[in-house]
mmCIF file as Biopython writes it, N, C-alpha, C and O atoms, coordinates in Angstrom:
data_model
#
loop_
_atom_site.group_PDB
_atom_site.id
_atom_site.type_symbol
_atom_site.label_atom_id
_atom_site.label_alt_id
_atom_site.label_comp_id
_atom_site.label_asym_id
_atom_site.label_entity_id
_atom_site.label_seq_id
_atom_site.pdbx_PDB_ins_code
_atom_site.Cartn_x
_atom_site.Cartn_y
_atom_site.Cartn_z
_atom_site.occupancy
_atom_site.B_iso_or_equiv
_atom_site.auth_seq_id
_atom_site.auth_asym_id
_atom_site.pdbx_PDB_model_num
ATOM 1   N N  . MET A ? 1  ? -52.658 -134.623 83.412 1.0 0.0 1  A 1 
ATOM 2   C CA . MET A ? 1  ? -52.826 -133.239 83.459 1.0 0.0 1  A 1 
ATOM 3   C C  . MET A ? 1  ? -54.081 -132.730 83.427 1.0 0.0 1  A 1 
ATOM 4   O O  . MET A ? 1  ? -54.911 -133.121 82.607 1.0 0.0 1  A 1 
ATOM 5   N N  . GLU A ? 2  ? -54.400 -131.523 84.601 1.0 0.0 2  A 1 
ATOM 6   C CA . GLU A ? 2  ? -55.219 -130.920 85.236 1.0 0.0 2  A 1 
ATOM 7   C C  . GLU A ? 2  ? -55.698 -130.346 84.196 1.0 0.0 2  A 1 
ATOM 8   O O  . GLU A ? 2  ? -54.965 -130.199 83.219 1.0 0.0 2  A 1 
ATOM 9   N N  . THR A ? 3  ? -57.408 -129.770 84.167 1.0 0.0 3  A 1 
ATOM 10  C CA . THR A ? 3  ? -57.987 -129.653 83.298 1.0 0.0 3  A 1 
ATOM 11  C C  . THR A ? 3  ? -57.873 -128.460 83.673 1.0 0.0 3  A 1 
ATOM 12  O O  . THR A ? 3  ? -58.796 -127.964 83.028 1.0 0.0 3  A 1 
ATOM 13  N N  . LYS A ? 4  ? -57.259 -127.321 84.448 1.0 0.0 4  A 1 
ATOM 14  C CA . LYS A ? 4  ? -57.215 -125.885 83.995 1.0 0.0 4  A 1 
ATOM 15  C C  . LYS A ? 4  ? -55.861 -125.829 83.209 1.0 0.0 4  A 1 
ATOM 16  O O  . LYS A ? 4  ? -55.710 -124.872 82.449 1.0 0.0 4  A 1 
ATOM 17  N N  . ASN A ? 5  ? -55.034 -126.600 83.296 1.0 0.0 5  A 1 
ATOM 18  C CA . ASN A ? 5  ? -53.982 -126.500 82.191 1.0 0.0 5  A 1 
ATOM 19  C C  . ASN A ? 5  ? -54.414 -126.798 81.039 1.0 0.0 5  A 1 
ATOM 20  O O  . ASN A ? 5  ? -54.279 -125.928 80.179 1.0 0.0 5  A 1 
ATOM 21  N N  . MET A ? 6  ? -55.083 -128.139 80.634 1.0 0.0 6  A 1 
ATOM 22  C CA . MET A ? 6  ? -55.413 -128.436 79.542 1.0 0.0 6  A 1 
ATOM 23  C C  . MET A ? 6  ? -56.408 -126.832 78.777 1.0 0.0 6  A 1 
ATOM 24  O O  . MET A ? 6  ? -56.558 -126.552 77.588 1.0 0.0 6  A 1 
ATOM 25  N N  . ILE A ? 7  ? -56.729 -126.350 79.564 1.0 0.0 7  A 1 
ATOM 26  C CA . ILE A ? 7  ? -58.023 -125.340 78.929 1.0 0.0 7  A 1 
ATOM 27  C C  . ILE A ? 7  ? -56.813 -124.089 78.385 1.0 0.0 7  A 1 
ATOM 28  O O  . ILE A ? 7  ? -56.964 -123.561 77.283 1.0 0.0 7  A 1 
ATOM 29  N N  . PHE A ? 8  ? -55.647 -123.714 79.286 1.0 0.0 8  A 1 
ATOM 30  C CA . PHE A ? 8  ? -54.938 -122.608 79.392 1.0 0.0 8  A 1 
ATOM 31  C C  . PHE A ? 8  ? -53.862 -123.030 77.598 1.0 0.0 8  A 1 
ATOM 32  O O  . PHE A ? 8  ? -53.541 -122.230 76.719 1.0 0.0 8  A 1 
ATOM 33  N N  . ASP A ? 9  ? -53.621 -124.386 77.665 1.0 0.0 9  A 1 
ATOM 34  C CA . ASP A ? 9  ? -52.708 -125.168 76.748 1.0 0.0 9  A 1 
ATOM 35  C C  . ASP A ? 9  ? -53.391 -125.019 75.168 1.0 0.0 9  A 1 
ATOM 36  O O  . ASP A ? 9  ? -52.933 -124.613 74.100 1.0 0.0 9  A 1 
ATOM 37  N N  . LEU A ? 10 ? -54.882 -125.626 75.637 1.0 0.0 10 A 1 
ATOM 38  C CA . LEU A ? 10 ? -55.656 -125.254 74.510 1.0 0.0 10 A 1 
ATOM 39  C C  . LEU A ? 10 ? -55.187 -123.954 73.454 1.0 0.0 10 A 1 
ATOM 40  O O  . LEU A ? 10 ? -54.505 -123.797 72.441 1.0 0.0 10 A 1 
ATOM 41  N N  . ARG A ? 11 ? -56.071 -123.102 74.452 1.0 0.0 11 A 1 
ATOM 42  C CA . ARG A ? 11 ? -56.017 -121.431 74.464 1.0 0.0 11 A 1 
ATOM 43  C C  . ARG A ? 11 ? -55.025 -120.758 73.735 1.0 0.0 11 A 1 
ATOM 44  O O  . ARG A ? 11 ? -55.125 -120.322 72.588 1.0 0.0 11 A 1 
ATOM 45  N N  . THR A ? 12 ? -53.884 -120.699 74.625 1.0 0.0 12 A 1 
ATOM 46  C CA . THR A ? 12 ? -52.289 -120.240 74.292 1.0 0.0 12 A 1 
ATOM 47  C C  . THR A ? 12 ? -51.928 -120.756 72.886 1.0 0.0 12 A 1 
ATOM 48  O O  . THR A ? 12 ? -51.385 -120.058 72.029 1.0 0.0 12 A 1 
ATOM 49  N N  . LYS A ? 13 ? -52.351 -122.302 72.701 1.0 0.0 13 A 1 
ATOM 50  C CA . LYS A ? 13 ? -51.721 -123.124 71.646 1.0 0.0 13 A 1 
ATOM 51  C C  . LYS A ? 13 ? -51.995 -122.573 70.331 1.0 0.0 13 A 1 
ATOM 52  O O  . LYS A ? 13 ? -51.194 -122.321 69.432 1.0 0.0 13 A 1 
ATOM 53  N N  . HIS A ? 14 ? -53.350 -122.415 70.365 1.0 0.0 14 A 1 
ATOM 54  C CA . HIS A ? 14 ? -54.086 -121.598 69.098 1.0 0.0 14 A 1 
ATOM 55  C C  . HIS A ? 14 ? -53.829 -120.110 69.469 1.0 0.0 14 A 1 
ATOM 56  O O  . HIS A ? 14 ? -54.815 -119.609 68.928 1.0 0.0 14 A 1 
ATOM 57  N N  . GLY A ? 15 ? -53.220 -119.169 69.981 1.0 0.0 15 A 1 
ATOM 58  C CA . GLY A ? 15 ? -53.064 -118.087 70.426 1.0 0.0 15 A 1 
ATOM 59  C C  . GLY A ? 15 ? -54.468 -116.965 70.058 1.0 0.0 15 A 1 
ATOM 60  O O  . GLY A ? 15 ? -54.546 -116.162 69.128 1.0 0.0 15 A 1 
ATOM 61  N N  . LEU A ? 16 ? -55.427 -117.240 71.085 1.0 0.0 16 A 1 
ATOM 62  C CA . LEU A ? 16 ? -56.493 -117.410 71.573 1.0 0.0 16 A 1 
ATOM 63  C C  . LEU A ? 16 ? -56.591 -116.196 73.123 1.0 0.0 16 A 1 
ATOM 64  O O  . LEU A ? 16 ? -56.311 -116.683 74.218 1.0 0.0 16 A 1 
ATOM 65  N N  . SER A ? 17 ? -56.932 -114.920 73.051 1.0 0.0 17 A 1 
ATOM 66  C CA . SER A ? 17 ? -57.049 -114.518 74.223 1.0 0.0 17 A 1 
ATOM 67  C C  . SER A ? 17 ? -58.129 -115.076 75.502 1.0 0.0 17 A 1 
ATOM 68  O O  . SER A ? 17 ? -58.971 -115.753 74.911 1.0 0.0 17 A 1 
ATOM 69  N N  . GLN A ? 18 ? -58.376 -115.074 76.643 1.0 0.0 18 A 1 
ATOM 70  C CA . GLN A ? 18 ? -59.527 -115.272 77.187 1.0 0.0 18 A 1 
ATOM 71  C C  . GLN A ? 18 ? -60.792 -114.965 76.772 1.0 0.0 18 A 1 
ATOM 72  O O  . GLN A ? 18 ? -61.730 -115.759 76.840 1.0 0.0 18 A 1 
ATOM 73  N N  . ASP A ? 19 ? -60.886 -113.475 76.200 1.0 0.0 19 A 1 
ATOM 74  C CA . ASP A ? 19 ? -62.332 -113.243 75.677 1.0 0.0 19 A 1 
ATOM 75  C C  . ASP A ? 19 ? -62.608 -113.801 74.496 1.0 0.0 19 A 1 
ATOM 76  O O  . ASP A ? 19 ? -63.784 -113.927 74.154 1.0 0.0 19 A 1 
ATOM 77  N N  . GLU A ? 20 ? -61.433 -114.280 73.582 1.0 0.0 20 A 1 
ATOM 78  C CA . GLU A ? 20 ? -61.524 -114.423 72.361 1.0 0.0 20 A 1 
ATOM 79  C C  . GLU A ? 20 ? -62.629 -116.037 72.311 1.0 0.0 20 A 1 
ATOM 80  O O  . GLU A ? 20 ? -63.569 -116.381 71.594 1.0 0.0 20 A 1 
ATOM 81  N N  . LEU A ? 21 ? -61.686 -116.867 73.804 1.0 0.0 21 A 1 
ATOM 82  C CA . LEU A ? 21 ? -62.433 -118.343 73.930 1.0 0.0 21 A 1 
ATOM 83  C C  . LEU A ? 21 ? -63.637 -117.921 74.596 1.0 0.0 21 A 1 
ATOM 84  O O  . LEU A ? 21 ? -64.617 -118.336 73.978 1.0 0.0 21 A 1 
ATOM 85  N N  . ALA A ? 22 ? -63.887 -117.372 75.442 1.0 0.0 22 A 1 
ATOM 86  C CA . ALA A ? 22 ? -64.800 -116.789 75.842 1.0 0.0 22 A 1 
ATOM 87  C C  . ALA A ? 22 ? -66.234 -116.584 75.121 1.0 0.0 22 A 1 
ATOM 88  O O  . ALA A ? 22 ? -67.397 -116.725 75.497 1.0 0.0 22 A 1 
ATOM 89  N N  . GLU A ? 23 ? -65.608 -116.181 73.894 1.0 0.0 23 A 1 
ATOM 90  C CA . GLU A ? 23 ? -66.840 -115.751 73.173 1.0 0.0 23 A 1 
ATOM 91  C C  . GLU A ? 23 ? -66.928 -116.768 71.612 1.0 0.0 23 A 1 
ATOM 92  O O  . GLU A ? 23 ? -67.653 -116.398 70.688 1.0 0.0 23 A 1 
ATOM 93  N N  . LYS A ? 24 ? -66.299 -117.728 71.545 1.0 0.0 24 A 1 
ATOM 94  C CA . LYS A ? 24 ? -66.634 -118.696 71.107 1.0 0.0 24 A 1 
ATOM 95  C C  . LYS A ? 24 ? -67.260 -119.860 71.607 1.0 0.0 24 A 1 
ATOM 96  O O  . LYS A ? 24 ? -67.847 -120.628 70.844 1.0 0.0 24 A 1 
ATOM 97  N N  . LEU A ? 25 ? -67.166 -120.103 73.116 1.0 0.0 25 A 1 
ATOM 98  C CA . LEU A ? 25 ? -67.772 -121.064 73.805 1.0 0.0 25 A 1 
ATOM 99  C C  . LEU A ? 25 ? -69.195 -120.645 74.279 1.0 0.0 25 A 1 
ATOM 100 O O  . LEU A ? 25 ? -70.097 -121.429 74.576 1.0 0.0 25 A 1 
ATOM 101 N N  . TYR A ? 26 ? -69.275 -118.805 74.312 1.0 0.0 26 A 1 
ATOM 102 C CA . TYR A ? 26 ? -70.445 -118.266 74.860 1.0 0.0 26 A 1 
ATOM 103 C C  . TYR A ? 26 ? -70.684 -118.112 76.242 1.0 0.0 26 A 1 
ATOM 104 O O  . TYR A ? 26 ? -71.846 -117.831 76.535 1.0 0.0 26 A 1 
ATOM 105 N N  . VAL A ? 27 ? -69.911 -118.221 77.122 1.0 0.0 27 A 1 
ATOM 106 C CA . VAL A ? 27 ? -69.049 -117.686 77.964 1.0 0.0 27 A 1 
ATOM 107 C C  . VAL A ? 27 ? -68.990 -116.252 78.729 1.0 0.0 27 A 1 
ATOM 108 O O  . VAL A ? 27 ? -69.339 -115.243 78.116 1.0 0.0 27 A 1 
ATOM 109 N N  . THR A ? 28 ? -68.589 -116.180 79.941 1.0 0.0 28 A 1 
ATOM 110 C CA . THR A ? 28 ? -67.597 -114.752 79.995 1.0 0.0 28 A 1 
ATOM 111 C C  . THR A ? 28 ? -66.370 -115.134 80.350 1.0 0.0 28 A 1 
ATOM 112 O O  . THR A ? 28 ? -65.949 -116.148 80.906 1.0 0.0 28 A 1 
ATOM 113 N N  . ARG A ? 29 ? -65.719 -113.900 79.831 1.0 0.0 29 A 1 
ATOM 114 C CA . ARG A ? 29 ? -64.043 -114.097 80.550 1.0 0.0 29 A 1 
ATOM 115 C C  . ARG A ? 29 ? -63.416 -114.372 81.342 1.0 0.0 29 A 1 
ATOM 116 O O  . ARG A ? 29 ? -62.310 -114.900 81.458 1.0 0.0 29 A 1 
ATOM 117 N N  . GLN A ? 30 ? -64.578 -113.780 82.327 1.0 0.0 30 A 1 
ATOM 118 C CA . GLN A ? 30 ? -64.659 -114.420 83.516 1.0 0.0 30 A 1 
ATOM 119 C C  . GLN A ? 30 ? -64.455 -116.179 84.290 1.0 0.0 30 A 1 
ATOM 120 O O  . GLN A ? 30 ? -63.732 -116.681 85.151 1.0 0.0 30 A 1 
ATOM 121 N N  . ALA A ? 31 ? -65.613 -116.663 83.335 1.0 0.0 31 A 1 
ATOM 122 C CA . ALA A ? 31 ? -65.696 -118.353 83.716 1.0 0.0 31 A 1 
ATOM 123 C C  . ALA A ? 31 ? -64.475 -118.413 83.145 1.0 0.0 31 A 1 
ATOM 124 O O  . ALA A ? 31 ? -63.841 -119.224 83.820 1.0 0.0 31 A 1 
ATOM 125 N N  . VAL A ? 32 ? -63.682 -117.930 82.126 1.0 0.0 32 A 1 
ATOM 126 C CA . VAL A ? 32 ? -62.330 -118.938 81.638 1.0 0.0 32 A 1 
ATOM 127 C C  . VAL A ? 32 ? -61.258 -118.715 82.393 1.0 0.0 32 A 1 
ATOM 128 O O  . VAL A ? 32 ? -60.247 -119.407 82.515 1.0 0.0 32 A 1 
ATOM 129 N N  . SER A ? 33 ? -61.638 -117.363 83.062 1.0 0.0 33 A 1 
ATOM 130 C CA . SER A ? 33 ? -60.275 -117.318 83.475 1.0 0.0 33 A 1 
ATOM 131 C C  . SER A ? 33 ? -60.213 -118.293 85.237 1.0 0.0 33 A 1 
ATOM 132 O O  . SER A ? 33 ? -59.130 -118.561 85.758 1.0 0.0 33 A 1 
ATOM 133 N N  . GLN A ? 34 ? -61.626 -118.694 85.914 1.0 0.0 34 A 1 
ATOM 134 C CA . GLN A ? 34 ? -61.361 -118.844 86.687 1.0 0.0 34 A 1 
ATOM 135 C C  . GLN A ? 34 ? -61.375 -120.210 86.222 1.0 0.0 34 A 1 
ATOM 136 O O  . GLN A ? 34 ? -60.902 -120.898 87.126 1.0 0.0 34 A 1 
ATOM 137 N N  . TRP A ? 35 ? -61.773 -121.093 84.999 1.0 0.0 35 A 1 
ATOM 138 C CA . TRP A ? 35 ? -61.483 -122.524 84.965 1.0 0.0 35 A 1 
ATOM 139 C C  . TRP A ? 35 ? -59.857 -122.313 84.506 1.0 0.0 35 A 1 
ATOM 140 O O  . TRP A ? 35 ? -59.691 -123.414 83.982 1.0 0.0 35 A 1 
ATOM 141 N N  . GLU A ? 36 ? -58.798 -121.749 84.389 1.0 0.0 36 A 1 
ATOM 142 C CA . GLU A ? 36 ? -57.983 -121.786 84.257 1.0 0.0 36 A 1 
ATOM 143 C C  . GLU A ? 36 ? -57.019 -121.305 85.393 1.0 0.0 36 A 1 
ATOM 144 O O  . GLU A ? 36 ? -55.812 -121.307 85.149 1.0 0.0 36 A 1 
ATOM 145 N N  . THR A ? 37 ? -57.423 -120.937 86.493 1.0 0.0 37 A 1 
ATOM 146 C CA . THR A ? 37 ? -56.788 -120.648 87.731 1.0 0.0 37 A 1 
ATOM 147 C C  . THR A ? 37 ? -57.027 -121.832 88.878 1.0 0.0 37 A 1 
ATOM 148 O O  . THR A ? 37 ? -56.472 -122.033 89.958 1.0 0.0 37 A 1 
ATOM 149 N N  . GLY A ? 38 ? -58.118 -122.542 88.157 1.0 0.0 38 A 1 
ATOM 150 C CA . GLY A ? 38 ? -59.083 -123.427 89.113 1.0 0.0 38 A 1 
ATOM 151 C C  . GLY A ? 38 ? -60.251 -123.641 90.225 1.0 0.0 38 A 1 
ATOM 152 O O  . GLY A ? 38 ? -60.649 -124.548 90.957 1.0 0.0 38 A 1 
ATOM 153 N N  . GLU A ? 39 ? -60.507 -122.566 89.992 1.0 0.0 39 A 1 
ATOM 154 C CA . GLU A ? 39 ? -61.465 -121.831 90.643 1.0 0.0 39 A 1 
ATOM 155 C C  . GLU A ? 39 ? -62.821 -122.945 90.676 1.0 0.0 39 A 1 
ATOM 156 O O  . GLU A ? 39 ? -63.424 -123.680 91.458 1.0 0.0 39 A 1 
ATOM 157 N N  . THR A ? 40 ? -62.827 -122.346 88.748 1.0 0.0 40 A 1 
ATOM 158 C CA . THR A ? 40 ? -63.681 -123.810 88.824 1.0 0.0 40 A 1 
ATOM 159 C C  . THR A ? 40 ? -63.938 -124.668 87.286 1.0 0.0 40 A 1 
ATOM 160 O O  . THR A ? 40 ? -63.306 -124.331 86.285 1.0 0.0 40 A 1 
ATOM 161 N N  . VAL A ? 41 ? -64.653 -125.476 87.269 1.0 0.0 41 A 1 
ATOM 162 C CA . VAL A ? 41 ? -64.141 -126.560 86.092 1.0 0.0 41 A 1 
ATOM 163 C C  . VAL A ? 41 ? -65.794 -125.837 84.794 1.0 0.0 41 A 1 
ATOM 164 O O  . VAL A ? 41 ? -66.853 -125.220 84.682 1.0 0.0 41 A 1 
ATOM 165 N N  . PRO A ? 42 ? -65.223 -126.253 84.472 1.0 0.0 42 A 1 
ATOM 166 C CA . PRO A ? 42 ? -66.571 -126.276 82.829 1.0 0.0 42 A 1 
ATOM 167 C C  . PRO A ? 42 ? -67.183 -127.697 82.907 1.0 0.0 42 A 1 
ATOM 168 O O  . PRO A ? 42 ? -66.493 -128.716 82.908 1.0 0.0 42 A 1 
ATOM 169 N N  . ASN A ? 43 ? -68.519 -127.682 82.971 1.0 0.0 43 A 1 
ATOM 170 C CA . ASN A ? 43 ? -68.912 -128.577 82.316 1.0 0.0 43 A 1 
ATOM 171 C C  . ASN A ? 43 ? -68.583 -129.364 80.942 1.0 0.0 43 A 1 
ATOM 172 O O  . ASN A ? 43 ? -68.046 -128.760 80.014 1.0 0.0 43 A 1 
ATOM 173 N N  . ILE A ? 44 ? -69.025 -131.138 80.814 1.0 0.0 44 A 1 
ATOM 174 C CA . ILE A ? 44 ? -68.646 -131.523 80.140 1.0 0.0 44 A 1 
ATOM 175 C C  . ILE A ? 44 ? -68.700 -130.644 78.704 1.0 0.0 44 A 1 
ATOM 176 O O  . ILE A ? 44 ? -67.846 -129.983 78.112 1.0 0.0 44 A 1 
ATOM 177 N N  . GLU A ? 45 ? -70.340 -131.004 78.382 1.0 0.0 45 A 1 
ATOM 178 C CA . GLU A ? 45 ? -70.539 -130.330 77.331 1.0 0.0 45 A 1 
ATOM 179 C C  . GLU A ? 45 ? -69.613 -129.095 76.577 1.0 0.0 45 A 1 
ATOM 180 O O  . GLU A ? 45 ? -69.151 -129.128 75.437 1.0 0.0 45 A 1 
ATOM 181 N N  . THR A ? 46 ? -69.487 -127.914 77.663 1.0 0.0 46 A 1 
ATOM 182 C CA . THR A ? 46 ? -68.188 -126.747 77.597 1.0 0.0 46 A 1 
ATOM 183 C C  . THR A ? 46 ? -67.183 -127.511 77.015 1.0 0.0 46 A 1 
ATOM 184 O O  . THR A ? 46 ? -66.828 -127.201 75.878 1.0 0.0 46 A 1 
ATOM 185 N N  . LEU A ? 47 ? -66.649 -128.465 77.588 1.0 0.0 47 A 1 
ATOM 186 C CA . LEU A ? 47 ? -65.572 -128.898 77.178 1.0 0.0 47 A 1 
ATOM 187 C C  . LEU A ? 47 ? -65.618 -129.519 75.904 1.0 0.0 47 A 1 
ATOM 188 O O  . LEU A ? 47 ? -64.905 -128.932 75.091 1.0 0.0 47 A 1 
ATOM 189 N N  . LYS A ? 48 ? -66.212 -130.500 75.458 1.0 0.0 48 A 1 
ATOM 190 C CA . LYS A ? 48 ? -66.414 -131.117 74.393 1.0 0.0 48 A 1 
ATOM 191 C C  . LYS A ? 48 ? -66.589 -129.513 73.287 1.0 0.0 48 A 1 
ATOM 192 O O  . LYS A ? 48 ? -65.911 -129.204 72.307 1.0 0.0 48 A 1 
ATOM 193 N N  . THR A ? 49 ? -67.281 -129.064 73.670 1.0 0.0 49 A 1 
ATOM 194 C CA . THR A ? 49 ? -67.387 -127.125 72.559 1.0 0.0 49 A 1 
ATOM 195 C C  . THR A ? 49 ? -65.943 -126.997 72.362 1.0 0.0 49 A 1 
ATOM 196 O O  . THR A ? 49 ? -65.477 -127.081 71.225 1.0 0.0 49 A 1 
ATOM 197 N N  . ALA A ? 50 ? -65.229 -126.809 73.346 1.0 0.0 50 A 1 
ATOM 198 C CA . ALA A ? 50 ? -64.179 -126.176 73.212 1.0 0.0 50 A 1 
ATOM 199 C C  . ALA A ? 50 ? -62.501 -126.789 72.550 1.0 0.0 50 A 1 
ATOM 200 O O  . ALA A ? 50 ? -61.447 -126.200 72.311 1.0 0.0 50 A 1 
ATOM 201 N N  . VAL A ? 51 ? -62.825 -127.857 72.463 1.0 0.0 51 A 1 
ATOM 202 C CA . VAL A ? 51 ? -62.190 -129.239 72.107 1.0 0.0 51 A 1 
ATOM 203 C C  . VAL A ? 51 ? -62.579 -129.159 70.087 1.0 0.0 51 A 1 
ATOM 204 O O  . VAL A ? 51 ? -61.936 -129.201 69.038 1.0 0.0 51 A 1 
ATOM 205 N N  . GLU A ? 52 ? -64.096 -129.018 70.561 1.0 0.0 52 A 1 
ATOM 206 C CA . GLU A ? 52 ? -64.238 -129.398 69.062 1.0 0.0 52 A 1 
ATOM 207 C C  . GLU A ? 52 ? -64.075 -127.438 68.184 1.0 0.0 52 A 1 
ATOM 208 O O  . GLU A ? 52 ? -63.356 -127.354 67.188 1.0 0.0 52 A 1 
ATOM 209 N N  . THR A ? 53 ? -64.578 -126.524 68.555 1.0 0.0 53 A 1 
ATOM 210 C CA . THR A ? 53 ? -64.940 -125.371 68.297 1.0 0.0 53 A 1 
ATOM 211 C C  . THR A ? 53 ? -63.539 -124.761 67.447 1.0 0.0 53 A 1 
ATOM 212 O O  . THR A ? 53 ? -63.461 -124.398 66.273 1.0 0.0 53 A 1 
ATOM 213 N N  . VAL A ? 54 ? -62.253 -124.810 68.749 1.0 0.0 54 A 1 
ATOM 214 C CA . VAL A ? 54 ? -60.721 -124.100 68.852 1.0 0.0 54 A 1 
ATOM 215 C C  . VAL A ? 54 ? -60.359 -125.584 67.905 1.0 0.0 54 A 1 
ATOM 216 O O  . VAL A ? 54 ? -59.208 -125.813 67.534 1.0 0.0 54 A 1 
#
């Protein structure tokens, strides 16, 4: 599974908007959008925080 799909699935599984996930990870909504479209990928620390936080 690609990172972009994992992030989208994690976010939607927990009923979060891109804004809500961004707030929990201390990033912008645009960053979350770019991750989900595959334009960019988060660093490993952000991924770890996402899994632990959500």
